[in-house]
N, CA and C atoms of all chains as a GROMACS GRO file, in nm:
protein
  654
    1MET      N    1  16.082   9.895  11.219
    1MET     CA    2  15.950   9.856  11.270
    1MET      C    3  15.862   9.980  11.275
    2LYS      N    4  15.738   9.963  11.239
    2LYS     CA    5  15.647  10.076  11.234
    2LYS      C    6  15.511  10.034  11.289
    3SER      N    7  15.452  10.124  11.364
    3SER     CA    8  15.320  10.093  11.420
    3SER      C    9  15.211  10.153  11.333
    4LYS      N   10  15.090  10.105  11.355
    4LYS     CA   11  14.970  10.163  11.295
    4LYS      C   12  14.877  10.200  11.410
    5ASN      N   13  14.769  10.272  11.377
    5ASN     CA   14  14.671  10.302  11.481
    5ASN      C   15  14.535  10.245  11.442
    6ILE      N   16  14.465  10.198  11.542
    6ILE     CA   17  14.335  10.133  11.518
    6ILE      C   18  14.235  10.232  11.456
    7HIS      N   19  14.262  10.361  11.469
    7HIS     CA   20  14.174  10.461  11.408
    7HIS      C   21  14.219  10.499  11.266
    8ASP      N   22  14.329  10.442  11.218
    8ASP     CA   23  14.376  10.473  11.083
    8ASP      C   24  14.271  10.434  10.980
    9LEU      N   25  14.256  10.519  10.879
    9LEU     CA   26  14.175  10.485  10.762
    9LEU      C   27  14.035  10.438  10.799
   10LEU      N   28  13.973  10.508  10.894
   10LEU     CA   29  13.834  10.474  10.925
   10LEU      C   30  13.750  10.507  10.803
   11PRO      N   31  13.658  10.421  10.767
   11PRO     CA   32  13.580  10.443  10.645
   11PRO      C   33  13.492  10.567  10.658
   12ALA      N   34  13.487  10.646  10.552
   12ALA     CA   35  13.403  10.766  10.552
   12ALA      C   36  13.258  10.726  10.524
   13ASP      N   37  13.244  10.633  10.433
   13ASP     CA   38  13.110  10.590  10.393
   13ASP      C   39  13.086  10.451  10.451
   14LEU      N   40  12.985  10.440  10.535
   14LEU     CA   41  12.959  10.311  10.596
   14LEU      C   42  12.827  10.253  10.547
   15GLY      N   43  12.821  10.230  10.416
   15GLY     CA   44  12.703  10.165  10.361
   15GLY      C   45  12.686  10.026  10.417
   16ALA      N   46  12.798   9.960  10.439
   16ALA     CA   47  12.796   9.829  10.503
   16ALA      C   48  12.901   9.830  10.613
   17GLU      N   49  12.895   9.735  10.700
   17GLU     CA   50  12.998   9.718  10.800
   17GLU      C   51  13.134   9.707  10.731
   18ALA      N   52  13.236   9.769  10.789
   18ALA     CA   53  13.369   9.765  10.727
   18ALA      C   54  13.460   9.671  10.806
   19VAL      N   55  13.511   9.570  10.738
   19VAL     CA   56  13.596   9.470  10.803
   19VAL      C   57  13.735   9.477  10.743
   20ASP      N   58  13.836   9.497  10.828
   20ASP     CA   59  13.975   9.501  10.783
   20ASP      C   60  14.057   9.398  10.859
   21ASP      N   61  14.136   9.322  10.784
   21ASP     CA   62  14.230   9.229  10.847
   21ASP      C   63  14.346   9.306  10.909
   22ILE      N   64  14.377   9.276  11.033
   22ILE     CA   65  14.498   9.330  11.095
   22ILE      C   66  14.607   9.224  11.090
   23VAL      N   67  14.569   9.101  11.123
   23VAL     CA   68  14.660   8.986  11.112
   23VAL      C   69  14.580   8.875  11.046
   24ARG      N   70  14.641   8.807  10.949
   24ARG     CA   71  14.578   8.689  10.890
   24ARG      C   72  14.683   8.580  10.882
   25ALA      N   73  14.666   8.478  10.961
   25ALA     CA   74  14.763   8.368  10.966
   25ALA      C   75  14.685   8.237  10.967
   26SER      N   76  14.760   8.126  10.970
   26SER     CA   77  14.692   7.996  10.956
   26SER      C   78  14.598   7.967  11.072
   27ALA      N   79  14.637   8.010  11.192
   27ALA     CA   80  14.558   7.971  11.309
   27ALA      C   81  14.480   8.085  11.369
   28VAL      N   82  14.506   8.207  11.324
   28VAL     CA   83  14.444   8.322  11.387
   28VAL      C   84  14.418   8.432  11.284
   29ARG      N   85  14.311   8.504  11.308
   29ARG     CA   86  14.278   8.618  11.223
   29ARG      C   87  14.232   8.729  11.316
   30ILE      N   88  14.297   8.844  11.305
   30ILE     CA   89  14.259   8.959  11.388
   30ILE      C   90  14.196   9.061  11.294
   31GLU      N   91  14.076   9.103  11.327
   31GLU     CA   92  14.001   9.196  11.242
   31GLU      C   93  13.961   9.320  11.319
   32ARG      N   94  13.961   9.432  11.248
   32ARG     CA   95  13.891   9.551  11.296
   32ARG      C   96  13.758   9.558  11.222
   33ILE      N   97  13.650   9.570  11.296
   33ILE     CA   98  13.518   9.579  11.236
   33ILE      C   99  13.457   9.713  11.279
   34VAL      N  100  13.411   9.790  11.181
   34VAL     CA  101  13.354   9.921  11.211
   34VAL      C  102  13.207   9.921  11.170
   35SER      N  103  13.121   9.953  11.266
   35SER     CA  104  12.976   9.953  11.243
   35SER      C  105  12.920  10.090  11.279
   36LYS      N  106  12.806  10.119  11.221
   36LYS     CA  107  12.731  10.238  11.264
   36LYS      C  108  12.583  10.209  11.239
   37GLY      N  109  12.520  10.152  11.339
   37GLY     CA  110  12.381  10.115  11.325
   37GLY      C  111  12.359   9.983  11.254
   38HIS      N  112  12.469   9.919  11.209
   38HIS     CA  113  12.454   9.792  11.139
   38HIS      C  114  12.422   9.680  11.237
   39THR      N  115  12.347   9.583  11.187
   39THR     CA  116  12.322   9.460  11.262
   39THR      C  117  12.346   9.343  11.168
   40SER      N  118  12.348   9.223  11.223
   40SER     CA  119  12.361   9.105  11.138
   40SER      C  120  12.237   9.094  11.050
   41PRO      N  121  12.251   9.030  10.935
   41PRO     CA  122  12.133   9.007  10.852
   41PRO      C  123  12.025   8.934  10.931
   42ASP      N  124  11.902   8.969  10.906
   42ASP     CA  125  11.792   8.903  10.977
   42ASP      C  126  11.785   8.754  10.946
   43SER      N  127  11.851   8.717  10.836
   43SER     CA  128  11.833   8.581  10.784
   43SER      C  129  11.888   8.473  10.875
   44GLY      N  130  11.969   8.511  10.972
   44GLY     CA  131  12.017   8.399  11.054
   44GLY      C  132  12.128   8.433  11.149
   45TRP      N  133  12.184   8.330  11.205
   45TRP     CA  134  12.288   8.341  11.307
   45TRP      C  135  12.425   8.322  11.246
   46TYR      N  136  12.524   8.383  11.310
   46TYR     CA  137  12.661   8.343  11.282
   46TYR      C  138  12.682   8.208  11.351
   47ASP      N  139  12.731   8.112  11.275
   47ASP     CA  140  12.758   7.978  11.330
   47ASP      C  141  12.895   7.940  11.277
   48GLN      N  142  12.999   7.977  11.353
   48GLN     CA  143  13.136   7.976  11.302
   48GLN      C  144  13.213   7.851  11.344
   49ASP      N  145  13.302   7.809  11.255
   49ASP     CA  146  13.393   7.699  11.287
   49ASP      C  147  13.504   7.744  11.381
   50GLU      N  148  13.525   7.876  11.389
   50GLU     CA  149  13.634   7.928  11.471
   50GLU      C  150  13.580   7.984  11.603
   51HIS      N  151  13.664   7.978  11.704
   51HIS     CA  152  13.635   8.052  11.826
   51HIS      C  153  13.657   8.201  11.798
   52GLU      N  154  13.587   8.284  11.871
   52GLU     CA  155  13.603   8.428  11.853
   52GLU      C  156  13.611   8.495  11.990
   53TRP      N  157  13.708   8.584  12.001
   53TRP     CA  158  13.713   8.674  12.117
   53TRP      C  159  13.696   8.814  12.061
   54VAL      N  160  13.604   8.890  12.117
   54VAL     CA  161  13.575   9.021  12.059
   54VAL      C  162  13.565   9.126  12.170
   55MET      N  163  13.618   9.244  12.141
   55MET     CA  164  13.612   9.355  12.237
   55MET      C  165  13.564   9.480  12.164
   56VAL      N  166  13.482   9.559  12.230
   56VAL     CA  167  13.445   9.690  12.176
   56VAL      C  168  13.552   9.791  12.220
   57LEU      N  169  13.609   9.860  12.121
   57LEU     CA  170  13.711   9.961  12.151
   57LEU      C  171  13.650  10.101  12.159
   58GLN      N  172  13.542  10.121  12.088
   58GLN     CA  173  13.477  10.252  12.081
   58GLN      C  174  13.332  10.228  12.042
   59GLY      N  175  13.240  10.310  12.096
   59GLY     CA  176  13.100  10.297  12.059
   59GLY      C  177  13.027  10.198  12.148
   60ALA      N  178  12.929  10.131  12.092
   60ALA     CA  179  12.846  10.038  12.170
   60ALA      C  180  12.775   9.943  12.076
   61GLY      N  181  12.760   9.818  12.121
   61GLY     CA  182  12.691   9.719  12.041
   61GLY      C  183  12.632   9.611  12.130
   62SER      N  184  12.538   9.538  12.074
   62SER     CA  185  12.476   9.427  12.147
   62SER      C  186  12.488   9.299  12.066
   63LEU      N  187  12.522   9.192  12.134
   63LEU     CA  188  12.525   9.059  12.074
   63LEU      C  189  12.411   8.977  12.134
   64SER      N  190  12.338   8.909  12.049
   64SER     CA  191  12.233   8.820  12.097
   64SER      C  192  12.271   8.677  12.064
   65PHE      N  193  12.227   8.587  12.150
   65PHE     CA  194  12.265   8.447  12.140
   65PHE      C  195  12.141   8.360  12.124
   66ALA      N  196  12.163   8.242  12.069
   66ALA     CA  197  12.051   8.153  12.039
   66ALA      C  198  11.979   8.107  12.166
   67ASP      N  199  12.044   8.120  12.282
   67ASP     CA  200  11.976   8.083  12.407
   67ASP      C  201  11.884   8.194  12.457
   68GLY      N  202  11.872   8.302  12.379
   68GLY     CA  203  11.780   8.409  12.416
   68GLY      C  204  11.846   8.524  12.491
   69SER      N  205  11.972   8.507  12.528
   69SER     CA  206  12.039   8.613  12.604
   69SER      C  207  12.095   8.719  12.510
   70THR      N  208  12.107   8.841  12.563
   70THR     CA  209  12.168   8.952  12.491
   70THR      C  210  12.271   9.016  12.583
   71VAL      N  211  12.385   9.050  12.525
   71VAL     CA  212  12.492   9.113  12.601
   71VAL      C  213  12.521   9.248  12.537
   72HIS      N  214  12.514   9.353  12.618
   72HIS     CA  215  12.540   9.488  12.569
   72HIS      C  216  12.686   9.523  12.600
   73LEU      N  217  12.757   9.567  12.499
   73LEU     CA  218  12.901   9.589  12.515
   73LEU      C  219  12.936   9.736  12.494
   74LEU      N  220  13.010   9.788  12.591
   74LEU     CA  221  13.062   9.926  12.585
   74LEU      C  222  13.214   9.919  12.574
   75PRO      N  223  13.282  10.031  12.553
   75PRO     CA  224  13.427  10.025  12.534
   75PRO      C  225  13.499   9.949  12.647
   76GLY      N  226  13.585   9.859  12.606
   76GLY     CA  227  13.660   9.777  12.701
   76GLY      C  228  13.591   9.646  12.733
   77ASP      N  229  13.461   9.635  12.702
   77ASP     CA  230  13.390   9.510  12.728
   77ASP      C  231  13.432   9.406  12.624
   78HIS      N  232  13.454   9.285  12.669
   78HIS     CA  233  13.494   9.179  12.578
   78HIS      C  234  13.426   9.049  12.616
   79ILE      N  235  13.416   8.960  12.518
   79ILE     CA  236  13.343   8.835  12.540
   79ILE      C  237  13.405   8.726  12.452
   80HIS      N  238  13.402   8.604  12.501
   80HIS     CA  239  13.452   8.490  12.425
   80HIS      C  240  13.333   8.412  12.371
   81ILE      N  241  13.334   8.386  12.241
   81ILE     CA  242  13.224   8.316  12.175
   81ILE      C  243  13.280   8.186  12.119
   82PRO      N  244  13.251   8.073  12.183
   82PRO     CA  245  13.306   7.946  12.134
   82PRO      C  246  13.256   7.915  11.993
   83ALA      N  247  13.333   7.836  11.921
   83ALA     CA  248  13.291   7.792  11.788
   83ALA      C  249  13.150   7.732  11.796
   84HIS      N  250  13.070   7.763  11.697
   84HIS     CA  251  12.934   7.710  11.684
   84HIS      C  252  12.838   7.757  11.793
   85CYS      N  253  12.878   7.856  11.868
   85CYS     CA  254  12.782   7.923  11.958
   85CYS      C  255  12.712   8.029  11.872
   86LYS      N  256  12.587   8.002  11.840
   86LYS     CA  257  12.515   8.088  11.745
   86LYS      C  258  12.489   8.225  11.806
   87HIS      N  259  12.522   8.327  11.727
   87HIS     CA  260  12.509   8.464  11.778
   87HIS      C  261  12.483   8.559  11.662
   88ARG      N  262  12.436   8.675  11.694
   88ARG     CA  263  12.420   8.780  11.595
   88ARG      C  264  12.444   8.917  11.659
   89VAL      N  265  12.481   9.014  11.578
   89VAL     CA  266  12.490   9.151  11.624
   89VAL      C  267  12.348   9.208  11.618
   90SER      N  268  12.288   9.229  11.733
   90SER     CA  269  12.146   9.270  11.734
   90SER      C  270  12.129   9.422  11.736
   91TRP      N  271  12.236   9.494  11.768
   91TRP     CA  272  12.227   9.640  11.772
   91TRP      C  273  12.369   9.698  11.770
   92THR      N  274  12.388   9.808  11.696
   92THR     CA  275  12.506   9.892  11.716
   92THR      C  276  12.458  10.037  11.716
   93ASP      N  277  12.529  10.119  11.788
   93ASP     CA  278  12.491  10.260  11.805
   93ASP      C  279  12.477  10.327  11.668
   94PRO      N  280  12.361  10.386  11.639
   94PRO     CA  281  12.343  10.451  11.509
   94PRO      C  282  12.408  10.589  11.502
   95ASP      N  283  12.449  10.642  11.618
   95ASP     CA  284  12.494  10.782  11.622
   95ASP      C  285  12.646  10.798  11.628
   96GLN      N  286  12.719  10.688  11.636
   96GLN     CA  287  12.865  10.698  11.639
   96GLN      C  288  12.922  10.569  11.581
   97LEU      N  289  13.049  10.577  11.541
   97LEU     CA  290  13.116  10.457  11.493
   97LEU      C  291  13.143  10.363  11.611
   98THR      N  292  13.113  10.238  11.590
   98THR     CA  293  13.153  10.136  11.687
   98THR      C  294  13.270  10.058  11.626
   99ILE      N  295  13.379  10.052  11.700
   99ILE     CA  296  13.497   9.979  11.655
   99ILE      C  297  13.512   9.854  11.740
  100TRP      N  298  13.508   9.739  11.673
  100TRP     CA  299  13.525   9.608  11.737
  100TRP      C  300  13.664   9.555  11.702
  101LEU      N  301  13.726   9.491  11.798
  101LEU     CA  302  13.846   9.413  11.770
  101LEU      C  303  13.809   9.267  11.788
  102ALA      N  304  13.826   9.188  11.682
  102ALA     CA  305  13.785   9.048  11.689
  102ALA      C  306  13.905   8.958  11.658
  103VAL      N  307  13.925   8.858  11.742
  103VAL     CA  308  14.030   8.757  11.720
  103VAL      C  309  13.960   8.623  11.700
  104PHE      N  310  13.974   8.570  11.578
  104PHE     CA  311  13.919   8.439  11.545
  104PHE      C  312  14.034   8.338  11.548
  105TYR      N  313  14.010   8.222  11.607
  105TYR     CA  314  14.120   8.125  11.612
  105TYR      C  315  14.066   7.983  11.613
  106ARG      N  316  14.155   7.893  11.575
  106ARG     CA  317  14.125   7.751  11.575
  106ARG      C  318  14.211   7.681  11.679
  107GLU      N  319  14.170   7.563  11.716
  107GLU     CA  320  14.250   7.481  11.805
  107GLU      C  321  14.334   7.384  11.721
  108PHE      N  322  14.455   7.360  11.763
  108PHE     CA  323  14.540   7.260  11.698
  108PHE      C  324  14.591   7.166  11.805
  109ARG      N  325  14.599   7.041  11.773
  109ARG     CA  326  14.641   6.941  11.873
  109ARG      C  327  14.758   6.861  11.822
  110MET      N  328  12.564   8.398  12.839
  110MET     CA  329  12.690   8.459  12.798
  110MET      C  330  12.714   8.585  12.880
  111LYS      N  331  12.836   8.607  12.917
  111LYS     CA  332  12.866   8.721  13.003
  111LYS      C  333  12.995   8.786  12.954
  112SER      N  334  12.996   8.918  12.957
  112SER     CA  335  13.116   8.988  12.914
  112SER      C  336  13.200   9.026  13.036
  113LYS      N  337  13.323   9.062  13.009
  113LYS     CA  338  13.413   9.119  13.110
  113LYS      C  339  13.462   9.252  13.055
  114ASN      N  340  13.529   9.329  13.137
  114ASN     CA  341  13.585   9.455  13.088
  114ASN      C  342  13.736   9.453  13.106
  115ILE      N  343  13.804   9.513  13.011
  115ILE     CA  344  13.950   9.511  13.012
  115ILE      C  345  14.006   9.586  13.135
  116HIS      N  346  13.922   9.669  13.196
  116HIS     CA  347  13.965   9.740  13.317
  116HIS      C  348  13.932   9.664  13.446
  117ASP      N  349  13.866   9.548  13.434
  117ASP     CA  350  13.831   9.469  13.553
  117ASP      C  351  13.958   9.430  13.628
  118LEU      N  352  13.949   9.436  13.758
  118LEU     CA  353  14.053   9.380  13.844
  118LEU      C  354  14.192   9.432  13.809
  119LEU      N  355  14.201   9.562  13.784
  119LEU     CA  356  14.334   9.618  13.762
  119LEU      C  357  14.412   9.607  13.892
  120PRO      N  358  14.538   9.568  13.884
  120PRO     CA  359  14.615   9.547  14.006
  120PRO      C  360  14.636   9.678  14.082
  121ALA      N  361  14.622   9.671  14.212
  121ALA     CA  362  14.642   9.790  14.296
  121ALA      C  363  14.792   9.812  14.316
  122ASP      N  364  14.860   9.702  14.337
  122ASP     CA  365  15.004   9.709  14.364
  122ASP      C  366  15.078   9.660  14.241
  123LEU      N  367  15.159   9.746  14.185
  123LEU     CA  368  15.230   9.706  14.064
  123LEU      C  369  15.379   9.696  14.090
  124GLY      N  370  15.415   9.607  14.181
  124GLY     CA  371  15.556   9.582  14.207
  124GLY      C  372  15.625   9.530  14.082
  125ALA      N  373  15.551   9.449  14.010
  125ALA     CA  374  15.601   9.398  13.881
  125ALA      C  375  15.490   9.416  13.779
  126GLU      N  376  15.525   9.407  13.654
  126GLU     CA  377  15.426   9.408  13.548
  126GLU      C  378  15.322   9.298  13.576
  127ALA      N  379  15.195   9.328  13.551
  127ALA     CA  380  15.090   9.230  13.577
  127ALA      C  381  15.040   9.173  13.446
  128VAL      N  382  15.050   9.041  13.433
  128VAL     CA  383  15.010   8.973  13.310
  128VAL      C  384  14.893   8.881  13.340
  129ASP      N  385  14.783   8.899  13.268
  129ASP     CA  386  14.666   8.813  13.285
  129ASP      C  387  14.627   8.752  13.151
  130ASP      N  388  14.603   8.622  13.154
  130ASP     CA  389  14.551   8.554  13.035
  130ASP      C  390  14.405   8.589  13.013
  131ILE      N  391  14.371   8.628  12.892
  131ILE     CA  392  14.231   8.647  12.855
  131ILE      C  393  14.183   8.523  12.780
  132VAL      N  394  14.265   8.477  12.688
  132VAL     CA  395  14.240   8.352  12.616
  132VAL      C  396  14.370   8.273  12.616
  133ARG      N  397  14.361   8.143  12.643
  133ARG     CA  398  14.478   8.056  12.631
  133ARG      C  399  14.436   7.931  12.556
  134ALA      N  400  14.484   7.916  12.437
  134ALA     CA  401  14.446   7.802  12.355
  134ALA      C  402  14.573   7.746  12.291
  135SER      N  403  14.557   7.641  12.211
  135SER     CA  404  14.676   7.574  12.157
  135SER      C  405  14.754   7.664  12.061
  136ALA      N  406  14.684   7.747  11.986
  136ALA     CA  407  14.751   7.823  11.882
  136ALA      C  408  14.760   7.971  11.912
  137VAL      N  409  14.690   8.016  12.015
  137VAL     CA  410  14.684   8.159  12.042
  137VAL      C  411  14.673   8.184  12.192
  138ARG      N  412  14.733   8.295  12.231
  138ARG     CA  413  14.724   8.336  12.372
  138ARG      C  414  14.699   8.486  12.369
  139ILE      N  415  14.592   8.530  12.433
  139ILE     CA  416  14.562   8.672  12.442
  139ILE      C  417  14.586   8.715  12.585
  140GLU      N  418  14.670   8.817  12.602
  140GLU     CA  419  14.706   8.862  12.736
  140GLU      C  420  14.676   9.010  12.754
  141ARG      N  421  14.636   9.046  12.875
  141ARG     CA  422  14.636   9.185  12.918
  141ARG      C  423  14.762   9.204  13.003
  142ILE      N  424  14.839   9.305  12.967
  142ILE     CA  425  14.962   9.335  13.041
  142ILE      C  426  14.949   9.477  13.094
  143VAL      N  427  14.971   9.494  13.224
  143VAL     CA  428  14.959   9.625  13.286
  143VAL      C  429  15.095   9.667  13.341
  144SER      N  430  15.141   9.783  13.297
  144SER     CA  431  15.273   9.834  13.336
  144SER      C  432  15.257   9.973  13.397
  145LYS      N  433  15.352  10.011  13.477
  145LYS     CA  434  15.358  10.150  13.526
  145LYS      C  435  15.505  10.181  13.551
  146GLY      N  436  15.569  10.227  13.448
  146GLY     CA  437  15.711  10.258  13.459
  146GLY      C  438  15.801  10.136  13.441
  147HIS      N  439  15.739  10.018  13.424
  147HIS     CA  440  15.821   9.897  13.407
  147HIS      C  441  15.885   9.892  13.269
  148THR      N  442  16.001   9.832  13.264
  148THR     CA  443  16.066   9.803  13.137
  148THR      C  444  16.113   9.658  13.139
  149SER      N  445  16.156   9.608  13.026
  149SER     CA  446  16.210   9.472  13.022
  149SER      C  447  16.338   9.469  13.103
  150PRO      N  448  16.370   9.354  13.157
  150PRO     CA  449  16.499   9.342  13.229
  150PRO      C  450  16.614   9.385  13.138
  151ASP      N  451  16.713   9.450  13.198
  151ASP     CA  452  16.827   9.496  13.120
  151ASP      C  453  16.904   9.380  13.058
  152SER      N  454  16.881   9.262  13.113
  152SER     CA  455  16.965   9.148  13.078
  152SER      C  456  16.950   9.103  12.934
  153GLY      N  457  16.846   9.147  12.867
  153GLY     CA  458  16.841   9.098  12.729
  153GLY      C  459  16.713   9.126  12.657
  154TRP      N  460  16.700   9.064  12.543
  154TRP     CA  461  16.588   9.085  12.451
  154TRP      C  462  16.485   8.975  12.468
  155TYR      N  463  16.360   9.008  12.439
  155TYR     CA  464  16.262   8.904  12.415
  155TYR      C  465  16.293   8.844  12.278
  156ASP      N  466  16.305   8.713  12.274
  156ASP     CA  467  16.332   8.642  12.149
  156ASP      C  468  16.236   8.524  12.146
  157GLN      N  469  16.117   8.547  12.092
  157GLN     CA  470  16.004   8.457  12.110
  157GLN      C  471  15.984   8.362  11.992
  158ASP      N  472  15.940   8.241  12.025
  158ASP     CA  473  15.902   8.144  11.921
  158ASP      C  474  15.770   8.181  11.855
  159GLU      N  475  15.692   8.266  11.922
  159GLU     CA  476  15.559   8.301  11.870
  159GLU      C  477  15.562   8.439  11.806
  160HIS      N  478  15.477   8.458  11.708
  160HIS     CA  479  15.449   8.592  11.658
  160HIS      C  480  15.368   8.667  11.764
  161GLU      N  481  15.381   8.798  11.766
  161GLU     CA  482  15.306   8.878  11.863
  161GLU      C  483  15.247   9.000  11.793
  162TRP      N  484  15.119   9.022  11.820
  162TRP     CA  485  15.056   9.148  11.779
  162TRP      C  486  15.017   9.218  11.908
  163VAL      N  487  15.056   9.344  11.922
  163VAL     CA  488  15.032   9.412  12.049
  163VAL      C  489  14.978   9.553  12.024
  164MET      N  490  14.883   9.592  12.108
  164MET     CA  491  14.823   9.726  12.098
  164MET      C  492  14.822   9.789  12.237
  165VAL      N  493  14.848   9.918  12.243
  165VAL     CA  494  14.831   9.993  12.368
  165VAL      C  495  14.685  10.038  12.376
  166LEU      N  496  14.619  10.002  12.486
  166LEU     CA  497  14.479  10.042  12.505
  166LEU      C  498  14.469  10.168  12.590
  167GLN      N  499  14.566  10.188  12.676
  167GLN     CA  500  14.566  10.304  12.766
  167GLN      C  501  14.711  10.329  12.806
  168GLY      N  502  14.748  10.457  12.825
  168GLY     CA  503  14.884  10.487  12.869
  168GLY      C  504  14.978  10.506  12.751
  169ALA      N  505  15.105  10.473  12.773
  169ALA     CA  506  15.206  10.492  12.669
  169ALA      C  507  15.327  10.404  12.700
  170GLY      N  508  15.386  10.352  12.591
  170GLY     CA  509  15.504  10.268  12.608
  170GLY      C  510  15.591  10.272  12.484
  171SER      N  511  15.716  10.232  12.502
  171SER     CA  512  15.808  10.226  12.388
  171SER      C  513  15.867  10.086  12.376
  172LEU      N  514  15.874  10.040  12.253
  172LEU     CA  515  15.941   9.913  12.224
  172LEU      C  516  16.067   9.943  12.146
  173SER      N  517  16.176   9.881  12.187
  173SER     CA  518  16.301   9.894  12.112
  173SER      C  519  16.336   9.761  12.048
  174PHE      N  520  16.402   9.770  11.934
  174PHE     CA  521  16.432   9.652  11.854
  174PHE      C  522  16.583   9.640  11.835
  175ALA      N  523  16.626   9.518  11.807
  175ALA     CA  524  16.768   9.490  11.796
  175ALA      C  525  16.833   9.564  11.679
  176ASP      N  526  16.752   9.612  11.583
  176ASP     CA  527  16.807   9.690  11.472
  176ASP      C  528  16.832   9.836  11.511
  177GLY      N  529  16.806   9.869  11.638
  177GLY     CA  530  16.833  10.004  11.686
  177GLY      C  531  16.712  10.096  11.682
  178SER      N  532  16.602  10.051  11.624
  178SER     CA  533  16.484  10.137  11.616
  178SER      C  534  16.402  10.130  11.744
  179THR      N  535  16.330  10.237  11.769
  179THR     CA  536  16.238  10.243  11.883
  179THR      C  537  16.104  10.294  11.832
  180VAL      N  538  15.997  10.232  11.880
  180VAL     CA  539  15.863  10.273  11.840
  180VAL      C  540  15.788  10.314  11.965
  181HIS      N  541  15.734  10.435  11.964
  181HIS     CA  542  15.658  10.486  12.077
  181HIS      C  543  15.511  10.463  12.050
  182LEU      N  544  15.443  10.402  12.145
  182LEU     CA  545  15.303  10.363  12.125
  182LEU      C  546  15.210  10.435  12.220
  183LEU      N  547  15.107  10.495  12.164
  183LEU     CA  548  15.001  10.561  12.239
  183LEU      C  549  14.872  10.481  12.221
  184PRO      N  550  14.765  10.515  12.292
  184PRO     CA  551  14.643  10.435  12.281
  184PRO      C  552  14.596  10.417  12.136
  185GLY      N  553  14.566  10.294  12.102
  185GLY     CA  554  14.522  10.259  11.967
  185GLY      C  555  14.637  10.220  11.876
  186ASP      N  556  14.759  10.253  11.913
  186ASP     CA  557  14.874  10.215  11.831
  186ASP      C  558  14.901  10.066  11.848
  187HIS      N  559  14.928  10.000  11.737
  187HIS     CA  560  14.954   9.856  11.742
  187HIS      C  561  15.066   9.822  11.646
  188ILE      N  562  15.130   9.708  11.674
  188ILE     CA  563  15.247   9.669  11.595
  188ILE      C  564  15.254   9.517  11.592
  189HIS      N  565  15.304   9.465  11.482
  189HIS     CA  566  15.323   9.320  11.469
  189HIS      C  567  15.470   9.289  11.484
  190ILE      N  568  15.500   9.196  11.572
  190ILE     CA  569  15.638   9.158  11.600
  190ILE      C  570  15.655   9.011  11.559
  191PRO      N  571  15.720   8.984  11.447
  191PRO     CA  572  15.738   8.845  11.404
  191PRO      C  573  15.818   8.764  11.506
  192ALA      N  574  15.796   8.634  11.506
  192ALA     CA  575  15.874   8.546  11.592
  192ALA      C  576  16.023   8.572  11.572
  193HIS      N  577  16.095   8.571  11.681
  193HIS     CA  578  16.241   8.588  11.682
  193HIS      C  579  16.286   8.726  11.637
  194CYS      N  580  16.197   8.820  11.630
  194CYS     CA  581  16.237   8.960  11.613
  194CYS      C  582  16.266   9.013  11.753
  195LYS      N  583  16.392   9.033  11.782
  195LYS     CA  584  16.433   9.066  11.919
  195LYS      C  585  16.385   9.207  11.956
  196HIS      N  586  16.321   9.216  12.072
  196HIS     CA  587  16.265   9.344  12.115
  196HIS      C  588  16.263   9.351  12.267
  197ARG      N  589  16.248   9.471  12.316
  197ARG     CA  590  16.230   9.491  12.460
  197ARG      C  591  16.139   9.612  12.483
  198VAL      N  592  16.077   9.613  12.600
  198VAL     CA  593  16.000   9.729  12.641
  198VAL      C  594  16.101   9.827  12.702
  199SER      N  595  16.127   9.936  12.631
  199SER     CA  596  16.233  10.027  12.677
  199SER      C  597  16.179  10.139  12.765
  200TRP      N  598  16.048  10.159  12.765
  200TRP     CA  599  15.989  10.263  12.850
  200TRP      C  600  15.841  10.239  12.863
  201THR      N  601  15.786  10.261  12.982
  201THR     CA  602  15.641  10.278  12.998
  201THR      C  603  15.619  10.397  13.088
  202ASP      N  604  15.507  10.464  13.071
  202ASP     CA  605  15.476  10.587  13.144
  202ASP      C  606  15.481  10.560  13.295
  203PRO      N  607  15.563  10.634  13.369
  203PRO     CA  608  15.569  10.610  13.514
  203PRO      C  609  15.452  10.672  13.590
  204ASP      N  610  15.373  10.756  13.524
  204ASP     CA  611  15.269  10.834  13.594
  204ASP      C  612  15.128  10.780  13.575
  205GLN      N  613  15.111  10.679  13.492
  205GLN     CA  614  14.978  10.620  13.474
  205GLN      C  615  14.994  10.474  13.436
  206LEU      N  616  14.885  10.399  13.454
  206LEU     CA  617  14.886  10.259  13.411
  206LEU      C  618  14.886  10.253  13.259
  207THR      N  619  14.972  10.169  13.206
  207THR     CA  620  14.967  10.138  13.063
  207THR      C  621  14.908   9.998  13.048
  208ILE      N  622  14.801   9.989  12.969
  208ILE     CA  623  14.737   9.859  12.944
  208ILE      C  624  14.767   9.818  12.801
  209TRP      N  625  14.831   9.701  12.788
  209TRP     CA  626  14.865   9.643  12.658
  209TRP      C  627  14.772   9.525  12.632
  210LEU      N  628  14.731   9.510  12.510
  210LEU     CA  629  14.664   9.388  12.468
  210LEU      C  630  14.760   9.316  12.373
  211ALA      N  631  14.796   9.194  12.409
  211ALA     CA  632  14.893   9.120  12.328
  211ALA      C  633  14.833   8.988  12.282
  212VAL      N  634  14.847   8.960  12.153
  212VAL     CA  635  14.803   8.832  12.096
  212VAL      C  636  14.927   8.760  12.045
  213PHE      N  637  14.957   8.647  12.107
  213PHE     CA  638  15.070   8.562  12.065
  213PHE      C  639  15.013   8.445  11.987
  214TYR      N  640  15.078   8.412  11.875
  214TYR     CA  641  15.022   8.300  11.798
  214TYR      C  642  15.132   8.228  11.722
  215ARG      N  643  15.100   8.106  11.686
  215ARG     CA  644  15.190   8.021  11.607
  215ARG      C  645  15.129   7.997  11.470
  216GLU      N  646  15.212   7.957  11.378
  216GLU     CA  647  15.164   7.918  11.247
  216GLU      C  648  15.146   7.766  11.243
  217PHE      N  649  15.042   7.721  11.177
  217PHE     CA  650  15.023   7.577  11.155
  217PHE      C  651  15.005   7.554  11.008
  218ARG      N  652  15.058   7.446  10.959
  218ARG     CA  653  15.051   7.418  10.816
  218ARG      C  654  14.993   7.280  10.791
   0.00000   0.00000   0.00000
């Protein structure tokens, strides 16, 4: 058994947000997302079929929601975003890497 | 929408390992586990029906496996433990809180 570190292979060039799968399975997907000043495209909201739980591990970012609210997240801050709760990344720190841990999952009955 | 922080409500008294659900759904369970010198009971191995992905967020801990290997985990270190891969927590730092983030999940087809 061998471990990895969440800081492994951080992208040197961040022309776009860098998304890496940590776990990809039928019911769950765990991603590391690395941003530096990136925001969601202006064109619209994320409107996902999956529930998402996301935590900032390093850096800082803001999520905005279709109800007009904005949540600012610092390291250790986490939030649950139900499926189809429209949201966007409205800000990430331009001066440092922001590392997000995101767990996307579906319900099965 | 409101965020929480992974350091919220850290237990003052750690007579036993403290386990808190962050997300509990049909296919996935996200837990915060706080240890301070705790190890798995000597009586045996964890032998789980679920896959587990676990990361140390703070502190230090060691996982031992039935194949004789031991993996020492520091902050940011993470490891995937397949279902029925027998393991135990063989050490956690006795001098500071160790915070683990664990994602347990099942496969659906």
